[in-house]
C-alpha positions in Angstrom: -19.7 -6.5 -0.4 -18.2 -3.2 -1.4 -19.2 0.2 0.1 -19.2 1.9 -3.2 -20.6 0.6 -6.5 -18.0 -1.4 -8.3 -17.2 -0.4 -11.8 -13.9 -1.0 -13.6 -13.7 1.3 -16.6 -12.2 -0.3 -19.8 -8.7 0.8 -20.8 -8.2 2.4 -24.2 -6.8 -0.9 -25.5 -9.9 -2.8 -24.2 -12.2 -0.2 -25.9 -10.4 -0.7 -29.2 -10.8 -4.5 -28.9 -14.5 -4.1 -28.0 -15.0 -2.0 -31.1 -13.4 -4.7 -33.3 -15.4 -7.5 -31.6 -18.6 -5.5 -32.0 -17.9 -4.7 -35.6 -17.1 -8.4 -36.4 -20.4 -9.4 -34.7 -22.3 -6.8 -36.8 -20.8 -8.6 -39.9 -21.7 -12.0 -38.6 -18.5 -13.2 -37.1 -18.7 -14.3 -33.5 -15.6 -14.7 -31.5 -16.2 -17.5 -29.0 -19.9 -16.8 -28.8 -19.8 -13.0 -28.8 -22.6 -10.9 -30.2 -23.3 -7.1 -30.3 -25.9 -5.9 -27.8 -27.9 -2.8 -28.3 -29.7 -1.1 -25.5 -31.4 2.3 -25.3 -29.4 4.9 -23.5 -31.2 5.9 -20.3 -30.5 9.6 -20.7 -29.9 10.1 -24.4 -32.5 7.6 -25.7 -30.0 6.7 -28.4 -29.0 3.1 -29.1 -25.8 2.1 -27.3 -23.8 -0.9 -28.6 -21.4 -3.2 -26.7 -20.1 -6.7 -27.5 -21.3 -9.3 -24.9 -21.0 -13.0 -24.3 -24.6 -14.3 -23.6 -24.2 -17.1 -21.1 -26.4 -20.2 -21.2 -27.0 -21.8 -17.8 -29.6 -24.5 -16.9 -31.8 -23.7 -20.0 -31.8 -19.9 -19.6 -29.6 -17.2 -21.0 -27.9 -14.5 -19.0 -25.8 -11.4 -19.4 -23.1 -11.0 -16.7 -21.3 -7.7 -16.2 -17.8 -8.6 -15.4 -16.8 -5.0 -15.1 -19.5 -4.2 -12.6 -22.2 -1.5 -12.7 -21.2 -0.3 -16.2 -23.1 2.0 -18.5 -24.8 -0.9 -20.3 -26.0 -2.2 -16.9 -27.5 1.2 -15.9 -29.1 1.5 -19.3 -30.5 -2.1 -19.1 -32.1 -1.4 -15.7 -34.1 1.5 -17.3 -34.7 -0.1 -20.8 -35.7 -3.6 -19.5 -34.3 -5.2 -22.7 -32.5 -4.7 -26.0 -31.3 -6.6 -29.0 -28.5 -9.1 -29.7 -27.0 -9.0 -33.2 -24.9 -11.4 -35.1 -24.7 -10.4 -38.7 -28.2 -10.1 -40.1 -29.8 -12.1 -37.3 -31.2 -9.7 -34.7 -33.1 -11.0 -31.7 -35.0 -8.7 -29.3 -35.0 -9.6 -25.6 -36.4 -8.6 -22.3 -34.1 -8.6 -19.3 -34.7 -9.1 -15.6 -32.0 -8.5 -13.1 -31.2 -11.4 -10.8 -31.1 -10.9 -7.0 -27.8 -11.3 -5.1 -28.4 -14.9 -3.9 -27.1 -18.4 -4.1 -28.6 -18.9 -7.6 -26.8 -15.8 -8.9 -23.6 -17.1 -7.4 -24.1 -20.4 -9.3 -24.6 -18.5 -12.5 -21.4 -16.5 -11.9 -19.5 -19.7 -11.1 -20.6 -21.2 -14.4 -19.9 -18.0 -16.3 -16.3 -18.0 -14.8 -15.8 -21.6 -15.8 -16.7 -20.7 -19.4 -15.3 -17.1 -19.7 -12.8 -16.9 -16.8 -9.8 -16.9 -19.2 -11.2 -13.6 -20.5 -12.8 -12.0 -17.4 -11.1 -13.3 -14.2 -9.1 -10.1 -14.0 -12.3 -8.1 -13.3 -13.5 -10.3 -10.4 -11.0 -9.2 -7.8 -9.5 -12.6 -7.1 -12.8 -14.6 -7.4 -12.6 -17.5 -9.8 -14.7 -20.5 -10.8 -12.8 -22.4 -8.0 -13.7 -19.9 -5.3 -15.8 -20.9 -2.4 -19.6 -20.4 -2.4 -19.1 -17.7 0.3 -16.6 -15.8 -1.9 -18.8 -16.0 -4.9 -21.8 -14.8 -2.9 -19.8 -11.9 -1.6 -18.9 -10.9 -5.2 -22.5 -11.0 -6.4 -23.3 -7.3 -5.6 -20.4 -6.1 -7.7 -21.4 -8.1 -10.8 -25.0 -7.5 -12.1 -26.6 -10.5 -13.9 -29.7 -10.3 -16.2 -31.8 -13.2 -17.3 -32.7 -12.5 -20.9 -35.8 -13.9 -22.7 -36.6 -13.6 -26.4 -39.2 -10.9 -27.0 -40.2 -12.1 -30.5 
């Protein structure tokens, strides 16, 4: 567990890629399950958009922050939900943050099995093959939200 809040800011290249992936999602093109998430800014009140990979695990859907306590995470904690968009299909959701426990470690392991090729670099050496103890130790650095359709 880190002393300071973990947050790995995106590089300029990653920001450009995120813009492209978000734009594609807005036009209905999903890359490997990506969608564009919109969440209300905690200070500005304005909609903030970011591409995400909603992760299905044991019949539930989750958003995992590979980069740590990012701006979208901080906004989600205040807003309590948002929207996922893929083309014209927009689904509103509510979000509940998952506690740092064995269940969260299992969600992160499954997420890394599915998305590790894309996000392993942000998990400071933790992978889907890491021990339970290593995954549990990484939990505080990677917020996870269970999302539920809001209608």
